[in-house]
N, C-alpha and C positions, 0 to 999 in steps of 0.2 A: 769722445763720448761713446759709451757702449749702449747699444739699443737692446732692449729686452726682447727676447725671442718668444715664439709661441709656447715653447716648452716651459719657459719661466712662468708665464701667466697660467698655464695649466697646473703646474706644480703649486703655485701660490693659491689658486682656487681650491685645489684638493686639500692643501694644508689648512686653509681656513674652514672649509665646509666639514672637514673631518675632525675639527678641534672641539672637544667637549666643552671647553670654557667659552668658546664663541657662542654656542647655543645657550649656555647658561646666561651669558650677557644679554642675548636677544630676549630670553624669557623674562629677565629682570626688567628690561626696558618696557616690555609689554605689560607686565604687572604694574609697574609705576604709572604707565599711561592709564590703565584701568582705574587705579586708585585716584588719579586726578579727576576722573569723571564720577567717581563714587560720591564725593562730597556734594556736588551739585545735584546728583540723583537723590541723596538723602534729604537735602534741603527742599527740593521741589516736591518730594513725596510728602513731607510734613506739611508744607504749605497747602498742597492740594487737598489733603484730608482735613486739615483744620478749617479751611475756607469752603469746604464742600464743593470744590471746583473739579473740573475734569482732571484726571490723572495723566492726560496725554503728554504734558510737558515732562513729568517725572518718568513716564514710561519711555519717552524718546531717548533717554540716557541708557536704558537697560540693554538694548540691543548691542550698541557699541562696547559696553562694558563686558558683556558675555563673549563677544567676538574677540576682544583683546585677551581675555582670560583663556579662551579656548586655544588661541594661537600660542599663548605662553605654555600651555600644557603640551602642545605639539613640540615646541622647542625643548622642553624638559625631557620628554620621551626620547627625542633624538639624542640629547646629551647622555641619557642613560644607555641607549643603544651603543653610542660611541665608546662609552666606558666599558661596555661588554665586547669590545673589539669589532663592532659592525663598521661598515664603511658607507658614507653617504655620497661621496664623489670619487670619480676615477677618471684620469686622463682629461681633466678639465670639464667634466660633465657630471651632472647629478645622476645618481643611479635611478633608473626608471623601474620602479617597483610599485605595484598597487598599494602595498603596505606603507610606502614612504611618501608617495606623491598625492595621495588623497587626504581628506580631512577626517578620515575614519579613525577616531582616537583608539578604539578597541583593536583595530588591525595594527595600528602603530605601536600600541602597548605590547601586543603579542610579538611583533617584530623586534621590539626592544628587550624581550625576554620575560615579560610578565605572563602569568598563566591566567586566562580568563575562562569563565564558565558560561553555560547557557543562561544562567540568571543575569549575568552581566549584559548579555545581548538583548534582554527584554526592554 
């Protein structure tokens, strides 16, 4: 039996993290999860407003929905960057760049090749 070496795992990691399709799959899964929460959010919102109840229950769904959608946008921007010949992983490690490792969507968009303006930063 052949044992996988460290270089095998580093190369496998790099291959996966630098694959545009992998980031598209991650984005799709996050969007699907957000959609699963959107139904209960809409239902709770209608009931709260109809019954003149607190909207706290409906609002409790909104944060997770937005979090999942924001993470999906990050994944899609990384996929775009990879399509433009960027690299996210090298030698079995993620590239440590402020544009890539933070949740700053504008910085990530610029890193992916999008042009942003001062208006975008408002």
